[in-house]
C-alpha positions in Angstrom: -21.3 -29.2 47.2 -22.8 -31.8 44.9 -26.6 -31.9 44.4 -28.3 -35.2 44.5 -31.5 -35.6 42.5 -33.0 -38.0 45.1 -32.4 -35.5 47.9 -33.7 -32.6 45.9 -36.9 -34.5 45.0 -37.4 -35.4 48.7 -36.9 -31.9 50.0 -38.7 -29.8 47.3 -41.0 -31.9 45.1 -44.7 -30.9 45.8 -43.7 -29.1 49.1 -45.6 -26.0 50.1 -45.3 -23.6 52.9 -48.2 -21.8 54.6 -48.0 -18.0 54.3 -49.6 -17.5 57.7 -48.0 -20.0 60.1 -44.9 -21.1 58.0 -45.7 -24.9 58.4 -44.7 -27.2 55.5 -46.8 -29.9 53.8 -46.7 -32.0 50.7 -49.6 -31.7 48.3 -50.5 -32.0 44.6 -49.8 -28.8 42.7 -53.2 -28.7 40.9 -55.1 -29.0 44.1 -53.1 -26.2 45.7 -53.8 -23.9 42.7 -57.5 -24.7 42.9 -57.6 -23.9 46.6 -58.7 -27.3 47.7 -55.7 -27.8 50.1 -55.6 -26.1 53.4 -53.0 -25.9 56.1 -53.1 -28.6 58.8 -52.1 -26.2 61.5 -54.1 -23.1 61.0 -56.6 -24.0 58.3 -55.5 -21.3 55.8 -55.6 -21.8 52.0 -52.6 -19.4 51.5 -49.8 -21.7 50.4 -46.7 -21.0 48.4 -44.0 -23.3 46.9 -40.9 -23.9 49.1 -37.9 -21.8 48.1 -34.8 -23.6 46.9 -31.6 -22.1 48.3 
């Protein structure tokens, strides 16, 4: 299956997943590393990058 750069950017660029409730959100990488971004759903600061399959 062919990979399109536009689709990959839309699905994975700046996407993070909450480690507690598994919700996804888009945020700047530096703010996530500094701990300034929290989950909209549960309020946790534990975020990880989304995994590419």
